[in-house]
C-alpha positions, 0 to 999 in steps of 0.5 A: 350204953346198951339201952341207948343203942337199943333206943337209937335202933328202935327209933331208926327202925320206926322211922324207916318203917313209917317212911315206907307208907304209901297212900293210894287214892281210889280212881274216879268212876268211869262216868265221872265228868261224862253224861251217862249213856241211855240204855239200849232198847233191848237192855231196857226191855230186860231190866223192866221185864217187858216182852217188847223193846218197841216202847224203849226204841226212840224211833218207835215212839210217837211224837208228843206235841 
């Protein structure tokens, strides 16, 4: 009789523990579905290690025709 109670108690315990499982998914990255913005000229200058931000500024580049 004790073994039956123990088996039932173990089964109920396992059932209750397994029911508490929470599945979480990772949130999508912030740029998902949106096009990435280009770097500002000053930030591009820092990334590429140049002395001037002029080559990275869109208004300072010559038109190529």
